[in-house]
N, C-alpha and C positions, 0 to 999 in steps of 0.2 A: 703841955699835954692836950689842951683844947685845940691848939693850932694843928697838932698832928692828927687829931680826930677829924677836923674839918677837911684837911687835905686828903685823908683816906676816903671820906665820903664823896668828895669831888671826883676822885679817880674811879670809884665804883660807878658813879653816874655816867661818866664818859664811856666806860666799858659797856654799860647797858645800852646807851645810845648807839654805839658802834655795832653792837650785836643786833640791834633792831634794824639798822640800815642793811646789814649783811643778810638778815633773814628776809627782809622785804625784796631783796634782789634775787633770791633763789626760791622763795616760797610763794605760791599763788596768793593773790589778794582774795579776800572773801568774795563769795558769789554775788553779793549785792553791790560791790564797789567796782568801778571801772578804772582802768588805767587811762593815762592821758591819751595814748594812741587810740584806744577803743572809743574814748569820748570824741576824738576828732573824726573817726570813721562814722560814728553815729550822727554827728553833726552834718557831715558831707552827704550822707544818705538821706537825711531829713531834707536838706536843701534840694537834692536831685528829685526826690519824690514830690515836693511842693511845686517844683518848676515844670516837671515833665509828665507826671502821671495825671491823667484826665480825672477831674473830680466827678464823683458819682459812679465811676467804673471800678469793677473789682480789682483789688490789688492782692497778689499772692506773695506770702513770705514763706520760703522753704529753707529748712535746716537739716543737718545730718541727724542721725538717730541718737547720738550720745555726745558727751562732752569731749572737748578737744584734748589730745595728748601732746603736751608741749615738751620739746627736747630738754633734757636735764642740763645741757650745757648752755641753755639760753640765758643771757644776762639781761634780757629785757623783761621788766616786770609784766606779768600777765595775770589775767583774771578769767573767770568763767565766760566763754564766748556767748553763752545763753543770756548772760546779764546784758551784753551789748544788744542782743536781739530784743530783750525785754524793754530796754531803753528806747530802741527804735519804735517798737509797737506802742509804747506809752506816748511818744511824741506824735505818732500818726493818729492814734485814737483821740488825742487831745484836740486835734484839728477837725475831726469829724467830717472829713472830706471824701473818704473812700470806704466802701465795704471791704473789710480785710479778711483774707482766708489764709490760715496757716497750715502747713503740712510738714510732716516728718517722714523719714525713710521707712520707719517701721509702723506707720499708721495707714490703714487702708483708706481709700478714697471712695466717695459715692456722690452721684449727682441726683439730688432730690428736687422734685418740682421741675420747673422750666429752666434749662441750662442758660446761663448768660455768659457771653464771651468775656474772657479775662483780658485786661489791657496792660497790666503792669506786673512785673515779677522782680523780686529781690531774692537771689539765691546765695546762701552762706555756705562756704566750703571750708572745711578744716578736717584734719586727720582725727578720726575717732579711735584710731589704733595706730601704734607706732609703725606697724608693717603695712598699713593701708596707704593708698595713693590718692591724691586729690581727684584725679580723673575717675577713679572708681566711685567716689562720693558723688561726683557730677552725674555719672551714668545712672546711679540708683535714683537720684532726684529727678532726672529726666523721665525715667520709667514711671515714677509716681505722678508726675505732671501729665504724662500721656494717658494716665488712667481717667482723667477728665476728658472723655472722648469728645464731647460736644462743647466743652468750655475752653479747653486749651487753645491758645491763640499764638502760633509761632510768629505772627506779625506784630505782637505786642513789644513793649520796651522791656529789655532784660538788663538787670544790674547784677553782676556776679561778683561777690566779695570773698576774696581769699584772706582769711584772718591770720593765717600762720605767718609769723614774722621771721621765721628761720629758713625760709625757702631761698635757695640760690637759683640764679638764672630765671628770675621772675618773668622776663620777656618771653622766654621759650615756653614757660608754663602757660602764660596768657595766650600764646599762639596755639598751643595744643587745645586749650579750652574752647577757643573760638572755632578751631577746625572741627572739633567733635560736635559742637552745637550746629555748625553749618551742614556737616555731612548727615547728621541725624534728622534735623528739623528745618533746615534752610533758614536758620535764624540769623538776621543781619543787624537788627536794631539792638545791639549788645554793647555793654560797657563793662569792662573788666577792671575791678579795683583790687590791686595787689601791691604788697610791700615792695618798695623800690630796691633795686640792686645796690644802690649807693649807700644804703644804711649799713651800719656796723652791727652784725647780728650775733656773732659768736665770741666766746671768751678768748679763743686763740688768736683773734685779730690783734695786731699790734696796737691799735687805737681803742681797744675795748675799754680801757680805763677812762677814756674821754666820752664814753657813751652817755648820751642824754636822751631820755625817752621822748622828749619834745622834738628832737631832731628827726624822728621817724616820719617818713613821707610815704604815701601810697600813690602809685601811678594809676592813671585811668587810660586804658587802652581801648581802641576799637579798630575796625577795618572797613575797607571799601571794596566790595566784591568785583566792581567793574572798572577798577583803575587799570592803566596800561601795565601789562605784564601779569595780571591776575586772572580776569575773566572767570570768576567763580572758584579760583584756587587760592587758598589762604597762604600767601607768600610773604606778605608784608603787613605789619601792624602800624598804627598811628598812635603816638602818645598825644592825647588831647589835653590832658590837664593833670594836676596833682592835688591830692588831699593833704593839707598841712595843718599845722596848729592854727585854729581859727576858722577853718573851712576850706573851700575850693580856692585854688590859687588864681585861676583866670576866670573872667566873666565871658564865657563863650557858649556856643550851642553844643551840648554833649550828645545830642541825637540828631545829627545832620542828615540830609537826604542821601541815601546810599545808591540811588539809581540816576545816573546822569542822562541828559538828553541824547547824547551820542555814545553808543556802547562800543565804538571803535572796532566793529567787526567781530565781536565775541561770538563764539559758536552757540547755536541752539539746535537741539535734535528733536525732530518731530516723528511721531509714530502715527501713520495714517492708514486708513482702510479704504480701498477702492469701492465707491458706490456712486454711480451716476445719478444725478448731475452734481452731487455734493463734492465728490473727490473723483477726478478722472486722471488716470495715468496717461501721459502723453509721450513719455520718452524714458528709456532706460539704456544706459551705455556702460560697457565694461572698459575701465581704464587700463593703462599699461601695467599698473601695479596689481591688477586683479580686482580692485574695488569696483562696485557697481554704483553708478549714480542714477538717481531717479528724478523725474520732473513730473509735476502734477498741475492740473488746473481744475476749476470747478468753483461753485459758489463759496464753499467754506475755505478752500485753498486761497481764494482771492483775499479773504480777510487776513490769512496768515502772511501772504505776500505783502500786503499793505503794512502789517505790523513790522515785519523784518526790514522793509525798506525805510520806514519812518524812524525806526530805532537803530538802524545800521547794525543789524545782526547777520551773521553768516548761517544760513539755513541749510541743514543736511537732513535727509530722510533715512530712517531705518529701513532695512529690507522688509517688504510687505509680507504678511502672512497669507497662506493659501487655503486656510480652513474655511468653513462656512462662516457667514457674516457674524453671528453672535459669538462664536469662538474667537474670531479675529478681534472683536471689540474687547473681549476679556483679556486677550494677550496684550493689546495696546494699554489697557488700564494697569496691568501688571508691570509693563515697561515703565510707566510713570511712577508707580508706587515704589518700585525697586531702584529708581534713579537712572535707569537705562535711557530713558527719554525725558526731555523737559516738558513736552506737551503732546497730547493725543487729541486727534480730531477725526471726524468722519462719521456723521450721523450719530452724535452722542447726545441724547436728550437730557434735559436737566431733571434727573430723578435722584432720590436719596441713594440708591444702589451705586450709581456712578460717582456720586460725591464722596463716598467712603474711600475711594482710591486716591483722591487728590482734591485740589481746589478748582472749582469750575469758574469760568469767566461769566460775565453777564450774557444772557441770551442774545445772539446776533441774527437769528433766523427763526421764524415761527412757522411751524408746519403742523399739518393735521393728517392723520390716517383716515382715509375715507373708503367707502364702498363705491367702486366705479362700476356702474350698471349699464346694460344695453340702452342706447338712446332710442327714443320713440321714432319709428319709421314714418315717412310720409303716408298719409291716409289714402287708400285706394277707393276714392269716392266716385259714384256714378252721378250722372246729370240730375237724376231725380232727387239726389241727396242734398241739392242746394237748399231746399226748403224742407221743413218738417212735414209729416203727413197732414196735420191739421191745416197748415197753410195751403197745401195742394188741394185739400178738400174744400176749403173756403173759395179758392180760385175757381174750382169746377162748379161749385154751387152758384157763384156770381155769374158764371158763363151761362148756366142753364136758366137762371132767373132773367138774365138780359134777353135771351132768345124768347122766353115766354112773354116778357113784357112787350117786346117788339110785336110779336104775333098777336097778343091780346089787344094792344092799342090799335093795330091796323084793322082788326076785325070787330071792334066795339060798335055799339049802336050809335054813339055820338059821332062816329067817323063815317056814318052812312051818307051824310050830306056831301062829304068830300071823298071822291073815289081815290083810295090810297094805292100806291104803286104795288104791282104784283110781286115785287121783290121782298115785300114785308108781309104778304098775306098768307104765306105758307110757312110751316115750321122749318122745312128744309132750306128755304130762302133766308129765313132769319138766322139759321145756324151758319150759313155761308157768310152772311153779312157780319155777324159777331166774330167769326173766325178771321175775317179780313181785318177787322179792327184790332184784333189781338196781334196779328202779324204786322200791323202798321201799313197796310195797303188800302187802296181806294175801293169803295163799294160800287156796284154797277149803277145805282141810282139813289139819290137822296130821298128821304121821306117827304111827304107832301103836307100832312097835317101838322099843326103847330105843336100839339102835345107830343106826337111821336118825334118831332124834331128836337124837342126839349130832352126827351129820354135819349135820343141819339147823341146829342151834344154831351150829355153827362157820361155816356158810355165812351165817347172819344177821349175825353179827359181822363177817365179812369184807366183806359188801356194805355194811354200815353205815359201816365205815371208808372203803371205796372211794368211797361216796357223798359223805362229807365232803371227801375229797381232790378229787373231781371238782368239787364246788361251789366250793371255794377256787380251784382252777385256772380254772374257768369265769369266776368273778368277776374274777380278775386278767386273764384274757384280754379281758374286756369293757373294763375300766378302762384297761389299758395293754398293748396287744398286742405292744409292742416296736418296734424300728426296724430298718431295713435296715443293712447293714454301712457304717460311717462311713469316709470317706476320712481317713486318718491320716498317710500318708507321701506324698512326692512321687511315688513309684512308683505308688501308688494313684491319684493325680491324673492321671498319664499314662494309665493304663488306663481311667479314667472317661470320657475324651474330652469333657470339659466345655468349654464355650465360654469362651475367655480374653478378658476385657474389659481392654484396654490403653490407657493414655493416653500422651501424648508424653513426660511426665516419666519414667514407668516405662521406656519404651524407651531414653531417653537415659542414665538411671542404669545400666541393665543393660549398655549399651555401655561406659560409663566404668569400671564395676566388673568388667567381663569376666564377667558372670553369664550363662553359656551354657546354663543349664538350660531357658531359654525355648525353645530350639531343639528340645528333646526332646518338647514337648507335641504330642499327636496330634490334639487337637480344633481347631476353627476359632478364628481370632484376629480379633477385631473391635475397632476403634479407638473411643475415647471422647474427647469434647472436653476433659475434665479428670478428675482423680481422683474428685471428688464424683459425677460422672455414672457412672463405673464402679462405685462402691460402691452407688449407687442401683439400677443394673441387677442387681447381685448380690443385693440385698435384695428386689427385687420380681419377679425372674424366676427360673425354675427352670433348673438345669443351667449356671449361670454361675459362673466363678471369676475372681478378680482379686487384685492385690497392694495392700497398704495397712497402716496402723497401727491398733492397737486403739482409740486415741482418735478417729481419723477414722471408723472403722466404727461405734462406739457413738454418736457424734454424728449420723451420717447415719441410723442406726436410729431415733434419737429424732425426727429430722425426718420420716421416712416413716411413723412411727406404731408402731414396734416398742417395746413397753414393757419394763420391767425384768424382769417375770416370764417374758418370752420372749427373754431374753438368749442362750438356746441356739441361736437362729437365726444367731448369729455363730460359725461353725465354722471352725477353722483346722487346719493340719497341726501335728504335734508340734514340729517344728524351725522356728526363725525363720530368715528370710533374712539379716537383719542387725539388730544391736542397738546402741544408743548413747545418749548424753545430749545434750540440746539446750541451747544456750548463747546468750548475747548476745555480740556482737563489738564491743569498744570500740576507739577510736583507740589506736594503739600508744603506750604509756606514759601513758595517761590516769590522772590522779591519783585519780579516783573509783572505780577498780576494786576496791580493798580494801574500801571502804564498801559497794559493790554486793554483793560476795561475802558480807559479814557479814549484810546484810539478807536476801539470798536464802536463806542458810542458816537464819536464824531463821524466815522465812516457810515454808520447806519443812518444818522440824521442827514448826512450829505447825499445819500442815495448812490454812493459809488458802486456798491455791490448790485443794486438794482440795475444800474447801467450795464454792468458786466453780465448779469443774467439775461438781459435783453439781447446783448451781442452774442451770447452763447447760443440761445435758441435760434436767432437769426442765422448765424453761421451754420448751424446744423441743418436748417431748412435749405439754405443755399447750396450746401454740400450735397444734400439729397437731390435737389433739382438739377445740379450740374452733372451728377453721375447717372441719374435716371430721369430725363425730362418728362417722361410719361408715367413715371412710377407713382405719382400721387393718385390717390383715390379720386375718382370723378364724383363730385358732390356739388352739382350746380344748385344755386339758390332758387332756380325755377324748375317747374315740373313740365315735362313735354306733354302736350295735349294730343292724345291718340284716339283712335276709333273706340278703344275700350271705354273711354269716358262718355261716348255717345251711344252706349249700348241700349239705354232706355229709348232713345229717339229712334234707333233702328227697329227696336221691338214694336213701337207704335206704328212706324211706317209699314213694317211687314204685316202687322195686324190689319191696318187699313187696306193694304193691297189684297190681302186674303179675303177681307169682307167684300171689297169691290168685285173681285173675281167671282165670289159666290153669288152676289146679286146679279152679275152679268149672266152667269150660267142659268140662274133661276128665270131671268127674263127670256133667255133663248128657249128654254124648255116650255115656258107658258105660251109664248107666241108661236 
């Protein structure tokens, strides 16, 4: 009886153990306990985070809004996927290496304080509903991440974990995930962790009975956008590694460089806007198939040509827009934002408004908008303007005192013992002698007395030095008579009442930037068809002012024939209206941005574009000279000496002649 009872108890215990094994295989484990597969995934994620995520930089953990719905026919033990997320967060927080940000689909996002770029992302994907799709979950999570407008970083490192172990064709799903993240955000530093197709996942598999949870492996996929046959198209994935029991299978780099040195002629589309001298259309040709090809040159285009040549890219241009400049710029930015073009350029300043449409490069050209004002004209000076009135008064006073001194010394009592020459005993004779000394000619007779000789010697030296000073001043007066007062401030420009040549772009930018100084101008305002026409008017007409950049003005000066030695014809006020750097705008998250910046920096430091700018202006000047040899404005560095400069001398001469004729008539009438 006792033996029977013991056997019955043993059978009951065996049944209970068998029932527990069956229940464990079909009923989820409690939320706080991880399956072996989930533990392996958490271990692999912890290793990847430690190895690749930069310490001190924000790390984002993103999950779906609700718990996963596992298939009822799954024979793999499963637990709450949030427990795996909690385990990962616990491991990360224990290391205290990254500031961690968690986000869910149903939680609103906000950026408080100063935004900081995020550098690492771990996205968990699972089906929160049996009818839902993994890509829908990914779409919602990307929308949430985009809510961090200034913090989201599509160039960060992304790890996407698909926790569902019942997915078939995991390779195709990983490809769809990468394709979606590339088309939406141009994300290339991505690692997909997904359950391998080689696992036995369903009950109806013939080998399901041999299923061991520890045999589950997760594949790690990535892609290279510029491999042969891809060129930005997601056609082929690369299996980098596997997550197995104990961690990662291979000790390799899981985030290798995705941009090779040679891009094997991959295409790049550019949207440009014509604006001399930054972008100049030189050629457009209609091909046999009806497509139109364009060719451009210019300062900014030179950078783009250097980039495409160095990286071996095939450059094509989108058809240009024919609207006004500002509307053309907006269309270019929309082309980049919508993915129609890879890069936009053509006088795009580095301002927050433009940066909202894409990612700007580093500035490669620094430009300032200035007021170009009329240059001071050569001063029309008369001969008497060589010296100031006090100087002329002092010279006349010395002349009179010298005559008086000669006359007084010759007729003094002490000189009665020595009979002085008659040429110094009358005032008229003394006047003639001093005038002769002033002109540097000889006098009729030298003085006799020693005292008068001393005064005479001093007078000779005085007039000798004054003659040298007069000759130097007279020569300088002929060579460079000076200029009128130059306009240096905006207040001077207002008082000058110069004609303001304004184009539509200047008017629109002034309204956008609230530049109200234009309303203070007192001179007439005349509209021009474009900026080039305004600058041409400024260079060819007198009394015209306009707004523009130094590059535009110098290029137009070369076009109209103003040469390097006459660069002073470009006169500006001391203060600039606005200054900034010009950039290219690439598609948000474009992987070529870093390479672009490096090559631009090297080109800028090497002076390659400065060399091109010099050649561009020189060729424009030579082209103008060849087509119109006499077309340049005559602007000699010397001033022709004409009779108008001697007006004062002729006035004195005519006055002397009139006085002499009057005296002559008086003598005739008296005698």
